Backbone and ligand atoms as CSV (ligand in chain L), in Angstrom:
chain,resi,resn,atom,element,x,y,z
A,1,MET,N,N,13.588,5.131,24.732
A,1,MET,CA,C,12.568,4.129,24.423
A,1,MET,C,C,11.265,4.466,25.152
A,2,THR,N,N,10.185,4.477,24.422
A,2,THR,CA,C,8.894,4.793,25.019
A,2,THR,C,C,8.254,3.537,25.591
A,3,ASN,N,N,7.841,3.633,26.842
A,3,ASN,CA,C,7.167,2.482,27.419
A,3,ASN,C,C,5.702,2.448,27.007
A,4,ILE,N,N,5.179,1.241,26.883
A,4,ILE,CA,C,3.797,1.047,26.473
A,4,ILE,C,C,2.912,1.074,27.722
A,5,GLU,N,N,1.908,1.895,27.707
A,5,GLU,CA,C,0.948,1.930,28.804
A,5,GLU,C,C,-0.410,1.499,28.280
A,6,LYS,N,N,-0.902,0.388,28.772
A,6,LYS,CA,C,-2.228,-0.089,28.366
A,6,LYS,C,C,-2.970,-0.510,29.611
A,7,SER,N,N,-4.282,-0.336,29.601
A,7,SER,CA,C,-5.079,-0.803,30.728
A,7,SER,C,C,-5.214,-2.320,30.650
A,8,ASP,N,N,-5.609,-2.911,31.762
A,8,ASP,CA,C,-5.761,-4.361,31.780
A,8,ASP,C,C,-6.758,-4.831,30.731
A,9,SER,N,N,-7.850,-4.090,30.572
A,9,SER,CA,C,-8.851,-4.530,29.591
A,9,SER,C,C,-8.332,-4.383,28.163
A,10,GLU,N,N,-7.471,-3.387,27.937
A,10,GLU,CA,C,-6.865,-3.262,26.605
A,10,GLU,C,C,-5.942,-4.438,26.316
A,11,TRP,N,N,-5.190,-4.860,27.351
A,11,TRP,CA,C,-4.337,-6.041,27.159
A,11,TRP,C,C,-5.202,-7.262,26.873
A,12,ARG,N,N,-6.272,-7.436,27.614
A,12,ARG,CA,C,-7.148,-8.603,27.398
A,12,ARG,C,C,-7.707,-8.613,25.987
A,13,ASP,N,N,-8.049,-7.446,25.503
A,13,ASP,CA,C,-8.660,-7.361,24.170
A,13,ASP,C,C,-7.645,-7.621,23.055
A,14,SER,N,N,-6.371,-7.334,23.323
A,14,SER,CA,C,-5.390,-7.419,22.245
A,14,SER,C,C,-4.639,-8.751,22.218
A,15,LEU,N,N,-4.877,-9.590,23.211
A,15,LEU,CA,C,-4.169,-10.873,23.275
A,15,LEU,C,C,-5.171,-12.020,23.379
A,16,THR,N,N,-4.734,-13.231,22.991
A,16,THR,CA,C,-5.555,-14.414,23.252
A,16,THR,C,C,-5.523,-14.679,24.758
A,17,PRO,N,N,-6.464,-15.475,25.284
A,17,PRO,CA,C,-6.429,-15.774,26.729
A,17,PRO,C,C,-5.099,-16.374,27.181
A,18,GLU,N,N,-4.502,-17.254,26.368
A,18,GLU,CA,C,-3.225,-17.863,26.766
A,18,GLU,C,C,-2.101,-16.827,26.732
A,19,GLN,N,N,-2.066,-16.008,25.695
A,19,GLN,CA,C,-1.042,-14.957,25.619
A,19,GLN,C,C,-1.172,-14.012,26.805
A,20,TYR,N,N,-2.410,-13.669,27.158
A,20,TYR,CA,C,-2.643,-12.761,28.279
A,20,TYR,C,C,-2.149,-13.384,29.583
A,21,GLU,N,N,-2.480,-14.635,29.796
A,21,GLU,CA,C,-2.095,-15.330,31.025
A,21,GLU,C,C,-0.572,-15.384,31.181
A,22,VAL,N,N,0.123,-15.657,30.088
A,22,VAL,CA,C,1.585,-15.767,30.148
A,22,VAL,C,C,2.224,-14.378,30.187
A,23,ALA,N,N,1.886,-13.533,29.216
A,23,ALA,CA,C,2.603,-12.265,29.050
A,23,ALA,C,C,2.234,-11.241,30.129
A,24,ARG,N,N,0.999,-11.231,30.557
A,24,ARG,CA,C,0.567,-10.185,31.486
A,24,ARG,C,C,0.373,-10.674,32.916
A,25,CYS,N,N,0.304,-11.999,33.117
A,25,CYS,CA,C,0.118,-12.536,34.461
A,25,CYS,C,C,1.282,-13.417,34.900
A,26,GLY,N,N,2.337,-13.479,34.083
A,26,GLY,CA,C,3.511,-14.241,34.477
A,26,GLY,C,C,3.319,-15.742,34.430
A,27,GLY,N,N,2.360,-16.200,33.661
A,27,GLY,CA,C,2.103,-17.637,33.561
A,27,GLY,C,C,3.172,-18.349,32.747
A,28,THR,N,N,3.102,-19.664,32.772
A,28,THR,CA,C,4.035,-20.488,31.997
A,28,THR,C,C,3.243,-21.510,31.207
A,29,GLU,N,N,3.494,-21.567,29.907
A,29,GLU,CA,C,2.826,-22.599,29.103
A,29,GLU,C,C,3.433,-23.952,29.450
A,30,ARG,N,N,2.681,-25.034,29.245
A,30,ARG,CA,C,3.224,-26.355,29.512
A,30,ARG,C,C,4.331,-26.670,28.497
A,31,ALA,N,N,5.368,-27.348,28.986
A,31,ALA,CA,C,6.498,-27.710,28.119
A,31,ALA,C,C,6.012,-28.529,26.929
A,32,PHE,N,N,6.665,-28.342,25.816
A,32,PHE,CA,C,6.382,-29.073,24.580
A,32,PHE,C,C,4.985,-28.812,24.007
A,33,THR,N,N,4.331,-27.743,24.435
A,33,THR,CA,C,3.003,-27.449,23.901
A,33,THR,C,C,2.988,-26.157,23.087
A,34,GLY,N,N,4.008,-25.334,23.225
A,34,GLY,CA,C,3.984,-24.021,22.587
A,34,GLY,C,C,4.247,-24.109,21.094
A,35,LYS,N,N,4.049,-22.978,20.454
A,35,LYS,CA,C,4.157,-22.897,18.999
A,35,LYS,C,C,5.602,-22.995,18.514
A,36,TYR,N,N,6.550,-22.590,19.341
A,36,TYR,CA,C,7.914,-22.383,18.826
A,36,TYR,C,C,9.006,-23.239,19.462
A,37,TRP,N,N,8.675,-24.126,20.422
A,37,TRP,CA,C,9.765,-24.832,21.115
A,37,TRP,C,C,10.627,-25.624,20.141
A,38,ASP,N,N,10.009,-26.169,19.078
A,38,ASP,CA,C,10.744,-27.002,18.121
A,38,ASP,C,C,10.936,-26.288,16.780
A,39,CYS,N,N,10.693,-24.995,16.750
A,39,CYS,CA,C,10.733,-24.241,15.489
A,39,CYS,C,C,12.173,-23.924,15.094
A,40,LYS,N,N,12.505,-24.185,13.822
A,40,LYS,CA,C,13.854,-23.887,13.337
A,40,LYS,C,C,13.835,-22.880,12.189
A,41,THR,N,N,12.702,-22.239,11.991
A,41,THR,CA,C,12.554,-21.269,10.908
A,41,THR,C,C,13.390,-20.017,11.189
A,42,PRO,N,N,14.191,-19.577,10.216
A,42,PRO,CA,C,14.977,-18.353,10.429
A,42,PRO,C,C,14.089,-17.112,10.527
A,43,GLY,N,N,14.437,-16.230,11.429
A,43,GLY,CA,C,13.676,-14.998,11.553
A,43,GLY,C,C,13.962,-14.303,12.865
A,44,THR,N,N,13.135,-13.308,13.144
A,44,THR,CA,C,13.265,-12.537,14.376
A,44,THR,C,C,12.031,-12.772,15.238
A,45,TYR,N,N,12.255,-13.139,16.483
A,45,TYR,CA,C,11.154,-13.302,17.429
A,45,TYR,C,C,10.862,-11.949,18.066
A,46,VAL,N,N,9.620,-11.504,17.924
A,46,VAL,CA,C,9.236,-10.207,18.472
A,46,VAL,C,C,8.261,-10.406,19.624
A,47,CYS,N,N,8.095,-9.368,20.425
A,47,CYS,CA,C,7.208,-9.401,21.588
A,47,CYS,C,C,5.746,-9.474,21.146
A,48,ILE,N,N,4.979,-10.378,21.786
A,48,ILE,CA,C,3.559,-10.510,21.453
A,48,ILE,C,C,2.782,-9.271,21.915
A,49,GLY,N,N,3.344,-8.563,22.912
A,49,GLY,CA,C,2.641,-7.415,23.458
A,49,GLY,C,C,2.844,-6.133,22.680
A,50,CYS,N,N,4.052,-5.933,22.138
A,50,CYS,CA,C,4.350,-4.632,21.530
A,50,CYS,C,C,5.109,-4.712,20.213
A,51,GLY,N,N,5.513,-5.926,19.812
A,51,GLY,CA,C,6.191,-6.073,18.525
A,51,GLY,C,C,7.674,-5.752,18.541
A,52,ALA,N,N,8.235,-5.465,19.717
A,52,ALA,CA,C,9.667,-5.164,19.789
A,52,ALA,C,C,10.491,-6.412,19.454
A,53,ASP,N,N,11.612,-6.220,18.755
A,53,ASP,CA,C,12.518,-7.326,18.464
A,53,ASP,C,C,13.133,-7.838,19.763
A,54,LEU,N,N,13.072,-9.162,19.983
A,54,LEU,CA,C,13.599,-9.724,21.232
A,54,LEU,C,C,14.716,-10.730,21.025
A,55,PHE,N,N,14.514,-11.673,20.088
A,55,PHE,CA,C,15.497,-12.734,19.894
A,55,PHE,C,C,15.658,-13.019,18.405
A,56,ASP,N,N,16.896,-13.333,18.012
A,56,ASP,CA,C,17.167,-13.763,16.648
A,56,ASP,C,C,17.214,-15.291,16.624
A,57,SER,N,N,16.668,-15.884,15.562
A,57,SER,CA,C,16.680,-17.346,15.458
A,57,SER,C,C,18.106,-17.902,15.458
A,58,GLU,N,N,19.079,-17.087,15.102
A,58,GLU,CA,C,20.478,-17.534,15.104
A,58,GLU,C,C,20.951,-17.896,16.511
A,59,ALA,N,N,20.316,-17.315,17.528
A,59,ALA,CA,C,20.702,-17.588,18.915
A,59,ALA,C,C,19.795,-18.642,19.553
A,60,LYS,N,N,18.915,-19.272,18.762
A,60,LYS,CA,C,17.986,-20.293,19.285
A,60,LYS,C,C,18.667,-21.654,19.240
A,61,TYR,N,N,18.441,-22.443,20.253
A,61,TYR,CA,C,19.021,-23.791,20.274
A,61,TYR,C,C,18.066,-24.740,20.984
A,62,ASP,N,N,18.308,-26.030,20.808
A,62,ASP,CA,C,17.445,-27.032,21.436
A,62,ASP,C,C,17.986,-27.370,22.818
A,63,SER,N,N,17.307,-26.848,23.833
A,63,SER,CA,C,17.753,-27.076,25.208
A,63,SER,C,C,17.178,-28.364,25.781
A,64,GLY,N,N,16.210,-28.964,25.074
A,64,GLY,CA,C,15.546,-30.157,25.587
A,64,GLY,C,C,14.479,-29.856,26.622
A,65,SER,N,N,14.236,-28.575,26.890
A,65,SER,CA,C,13.319,-28.183,27.961
A,65,SER,C,C,11.860,-28.174,27.527
A,66,GLY,N,N,11.622,-28.056,26.222
A,66,GLY,CA,C,10.248,-27.948,25.739
A,66,GLY,C,C,9.774,-26.513,25.599
A,67,TRP,N,N,10.666,-25.572,25.854
A,67,TRP,CA,C,10.376,-24.153,25.603
A,67,TRP,C,C,11.418,-23.599,24.632
A,68,PRO,N,N,11.021,-22.591,23.860
A,68,PRO,CA,C,12.012,-21.927,23.009
A,68,PRO,C,C,13.161,-21.413,23.879
A,69,SER,N,N,14.392,-21.739,23.459
A,69,SER,CA,C,15.558,-21.384,24.261
A,69,SER,C,C,16.573,-20.647,23.395
A,70,PHE,N,N,17.133,-19.618,23.971
A,70,PHE,CA,C,18.081,-18.766,23.252
A,70,PHE,C,C,19.292,-18.540,24.145
A,71,TRP,N,N,20.482,-18.430,23.534
A,71,TRP,CA,C,21.666,-18.160,24.351
A,71,TRP,C,C,21.953,-16.664,24.450
A,72,ALA,N,N,21.171,-15.851,23.763
A,72,ALA,CA,C,21.326,-14.395,23.904
A,72,ALA,C,C,20.056,-13.707,23.440
A,73,ALA,N,N,19.819,-12.519,23.973
A,73,ALA,CA,C,18.755,-11.658,23.458
A,73,ALA,C,C,19.296,-10.894,22.256
A,74,ILE,N,N,18.414,-10.251,21.525
A,74,ILE,CA,C,18.841,-9.556,20.315
A,74,ILE,C,C,19.687,-8.324,20.658
A,75,SER,N,N,19.460,-7.756,21.842
A,75,SER,CA,C,20.299,-6.662,22.337
A,75,SER,C,C,20.123,-6.552,23.842
A,76,ASP,N,N,21.065,-5.899,24.487
A,76,ASP,CA,C,20.963,-5.719,25.937
A,76,ASP,C,C,19.774,-4.845,26.304
A,77,GLN,N,N,19.368,-3.980,25.394
A,77,GLN,CA,C,18.279,-3.043,25.678
A,77,GLN,C,C,16.893,-3.673,25.540
A,78,ALA,N,N,16.826,-4.833,24.869
A,78,ALA,CA,C,15.517,-5.409,24.536
A,78,ALA,C,C,14.802,-5.983,25.746
A,79,ILE,N,N,15.601,-6.393,26.731
A,79,ILE,CA,C,15.054,-7.202,27.816
A,79,ILE,C,C,15.452,-6.649,29.169
A,80,THR,N,N,14.528,-6.722,30.122
A,80,THR,CA,C,14.813,-6.320,31.495
A,80,THR,C,C,14.767,-7.560,32.378
A,81,GLU,N,N,15.695,-7.644,33.319
A,81,GLU,CA,C,15.750,-8.799,34.216
A,81,GLU,C,C,15.241,-8.416,35.601
A,82,HIS,N,N,14.477,-9.336,36.217
A,82,HIS,CA,C,13.988,-9.142,37.583
A,82,HIS,C,C,14.297,-10.381,38.411
A,83,ARG,N,N,14.634,-10.176,39.665
A,83,ARG,CA,C,14.775,-11.297,40.579
A,83,ARG,C,C,13.379,-11.814,40.920
A,84,ASP,N,N,13.194,-13.119,40.780
A,84,ASP,CA,C,11.885,-13.754,40.989
A,84,ASP,C,C,12.038,-14.829,42.053
A,85,THR,N,N,11.367,-14.634,43.184
A,85,THR,CA,C,11.488,-15.605,44.276
A,85,THR,C,C,10.205,-16.410,44.462
A,86,SER,N,N,9.336,-16.436,43.443
A,86,SER,CA,C,8.089,-17.193,43.565
A,86,SER,C,C,8.355,-18.696,43.518
A,87,TYR,N,N,7.420,-19.459,44.001
A,87,TYR,CA,C,7.480,-20.928,44.014
A,87,TYR,C,C,8.699,-21.464,44.769
A,88,GLY,N,N,9.196,-20.684,45.748
A,88,GLY,CA,C,10.294,-21.168,46.568
A,88,GLY,C,C,11.621,-21.279,45.850
A,89,MET,N,N,11.742,-20.628,44.698
A,89,MET,CA,C,12.990,-20.669,43.928
A,89,MET,C,C,13.489,-19.251,43.738
A,90,VAL,N,N,14.793,-19.118,43.603
A,90,VAL,CA,C,15.357,-17.825,43.211
A,90,VAL,C,C,15.722,-17.926,41.738
A,91,ARG,N,N,14.983,-17.183,40.937
A,91,ARG,CA,C,15.221,-17.225,39.492
A,91,ARG,C,C,15.304,-15.792,38.967
A,92,THR,N,N,15.773,-15.671,37.742
A,92,THR,CA,C,15.785,-14.378,37.080
A,92,THR,C,C,14.685,-14.370,36.031
A,93,GLU,N,N,13.680,-13.524,36.277
A,93,GLU,CA,C,12.602,-13.367,35.306
A,93,GLU,C,C,13.060,-12.410,34.213
A,94,VAL,N,N,12.682,-12.671,32.975
A,94,VAL,CA,C,12.968,-11.712,31.914
A,94,VAL,C,C,11.654,-11.198,31.328
A,95,VAL,N,N,11.602,-9.873,31.151
A,95,VAL,CA,C,10.416,-9.211,30.598
A,95,VAL,C,C,10.842,-8.318,29.439
A,96,CYS,N,N,9.894,-7.997,28.580
A,96,CYS,CA,C,10.136,-7.067,27.496
A,96,CYS,C,C,10.426,-5.689,28.085
A,97,ALA,N,N,11.541,-5.077,27.676
A,97,ALA,CA,C,11.916,-3.777,28.225
A,97,ALA,C,C,10.924,-2.694,27.833
A,98,LYS,N,N,10.246,-2.905,26.719
A,98,LYS,CA,C,9.360,-1.864,26.212
A,98,LYS,C,C,7.960,-1.920,26.819
A,99,CYS,N,N,7.379,-3.108,26.948
A,99,CYS,CA,C,5.984,-3.191,27.418
A,99,CYS,C,C,5.836,-4.002,28.700
A,100,ASN,N,N,6.952,-4.491,29.237
A,100,ASN,CA,C,6.939,-5.200,30.510
A,100,ASN,C,C,6.227,-6.545,30.455
A,101,SER,N,N,5.963,-7.065,29.277
A,101,SER,CA,C,5.335,-8.387,29.191
A,101,SER,C,C,6.305,-9.455,29.690
A,102,HIS,N,N,5.760,-10.402,30.449
A,102,HIS,CA,C,6.553,-11.528,30.929
A,102,HIS,C,C,6.960,-12.404,29.749
A,103,LEU,N,N,8.247,-12.767,29.708
A,103,LEU,CA,C,8.737,-13.623,28.626
A,103,LEU,C,C,9.091,-15.014,29.131
A,104,GLY,N,N,9.823,-15.079,30.222
A,104,GLY,CA,C,10.273,-16.361,30.754
A,104,GLY,C,C,11.348,-16.129,31.781
A,105,HIS,N,N,12.319,-17.049,31.850
A,105,HIS,CA,C,13.382,-16.945,32.844
A,105,HIS,C,C,14.745,-17.155,32.198
A,106,LEU,N,N,15.757,-16.679,32.926
A,106,LEU,CA,C,17.137,-16.750,32.455
A,106,LEU,C,C,17.933,-17.637,33.399
A,107,PHE,N,N,18.619,-18.622,32.835
A,107,PHE,CA,C,19.395,-19.562,33.644
A,107,PHE,C,C,20.844,-19.595,33.147
A,108,PRO,N,N,21.793,-19.791,34.070
A,108,PRO,CA,C,23.210,-19.763,33.681
A,108,PRO,C,C,23.719,-21.130,33.247
A,109,ASP,N,N,22.909,-21.859,32.466
A,109,ASP,CA,C,23.338,-23.207,32.054
A,109,ASP,C,C,23.216,-23.384,30.539
A,110,GLY,N,N,23.389,-22.296,29.813
A,110,GLY,CA,C,23.270,-22.345,28.361
A,110,GLY,C,C,24.583,-22.704,27.678
A,111,PRO,N,N,24.543,-22.791,26.356
A,111,PRO,CA,C,25.735,-23.153,25.584
A,111,PRO,C,C,26.641,-21.949,25.344
A,112,LYS,N,N,27.797,-22.211,24.753
A,112,LYS,CA,C,28.676,-21.134,24.317
A,112,LYS,C,C,27.985,-20.346,23.212
A,113,PRO,N,N,28.295,-19.088,23.025
A,113,PRO,CA,C,29.399,-18.368,23.670
A,113,PRO,C,C,29.032,-17.681,24.981
A,114,THR,N,N,27.753,-17.623,25.342
A,114,THR,CA,C,27.376,-16.829,26.526
A,114,THR,C,C,27.244,-17.671,27.787
A,115,GLY,N,N,26.922,-18.967,27.622
A,115,GLY,CA,C,26.647,-19.800,28.785
A,115,GLY,C,C,25.303,-19.525,29.419
A,116,MET,N,N,24.466,-18.732,28.727
A,116,MET,CA,C,23.168,-18.373,29.283
A,116,MET,C,C,22.042,-19.082,28.524
A,117,ARG,N,N,20.942,-19.302,29.227
A,117,ARG,CA,C,19.757,-19.891,28.613
A,117,ARG,C,C,18.548,-19.011,28.897
A,118,TYR,N,N,18.063,-18.341,27.871
A,118,TYR,CA,C,16.808,-17.619,27.975
A,118,TYR,C,C,15.714,-18.620,27.659
A,119,CYS,N,N,14.961,-18.996,28.687
A,119,CYS,CA,C,13.899,-19.999,28.559
A,119,CYS,C,C,12.582,-19.240,28.426
A,120,ILE,N,N,12.033,-19.218,27.219
A,120,ILE,CA,C,10.982,-18.263,26.876
A,120,ILE,C,C,9.695,-18.975,26.485
A,121,ASN,N,N,8.569,-18.424,26.865
A,121,ASN,CA,C,7.276,-18.967,26.463
A,121,ASN,C,C,6.955,-18.596,25.019
A,122,SER,N,N,6.521,-19.611,24.250
A,122,SER,CA,C,6.074,-19.331,22.879
A,122,SER,C,C,4.960,-18.294,22.864
A,123,ALA,N,N,4.118,-18.338,23.889
A,123,ALA,CA,C,2.950,-17.456,23.939
A,123,ALA,C,C,3.333,-15.983,24.016
A,124,SER,N,N,4.563,-15.695,24.426
A,124,SER,CA,C,5.017,-14.303,24.518
A,124,SER,C,C,5.700,-13.827,23.253
A,125,LEU,N,N,5.818,-14.727,22.263
A,125,LEU,CA,C,6.596,-14.425,21.064
A,125,LEU,C,C,5.757,-14.497,19.793
A,126,ASP,N,N,6.219,-13.772,18.789
A,126,ASP,CA,C,5.691,-13.908,17.433
A,126,ASP,C,C,6.896,-13.923,16.495
A,127,LEU,N,N,6.977,-14.927,15.630
A,127,LEU,CA,C,8.129,-15.052,14.737
A,127,LEU,C,C,7.877,-14.292,13.434
A,128,LYS,N,N,8.763,-13.344,13.165
A,128,LYS,CA,C,8.741,-12.668,11.861
A,128,LYS,C,C,9.763,-13.382,10.985
A,129,GLU,N,N,9.279,-14.175,10.055
A,129,GLU,CA,C,10.185,-14.981,9.230
A,129,GLU,C,C,11.027,-14.103,8.326
A,130,LYS,N,N,12.273,-14.557,8.103
A,130,LYS,CA,C,13.163,-13.828,7.199
A,130,LYS,C,C,12.582,-13.867,5.799
A,131,ALA,N,N,12.587,-12.748,5.145
A,131,ALA,CA,C,12.000,-12.673,3.795
A,131,ALA,C,C,12.918,-13.390,2.793
L,1,FE,FE,FE,6.856,-5.872,24.497
């Protein structure tokens, strides 16, 4: 897999200010404000930074959190996990494996079959609807 190398100004030019803040600066959109938290449209969620496939709508569920939530990524290779100790919490940050864009966090309180919750910012995603 080829990693994406872009300068900061290239990232700024290719994303909206909110997408840049979330995907490239590790920001978090406010709950219940994003484009996809309540979206039930079938399709594939791809990375806003590089277009890589990240999540299938089949794994999306309503966590009540106000962010798009998935119980699995589309593949183990799609996502990289990092230990995140910011804000006095120990969390697992998830980023796009291909372009390193910040996606959200992973929590072990999801539904079956995985028991995992990928809590993802809408701003880091683009939904490719099923044709
Ligand atoms: Fe990406």
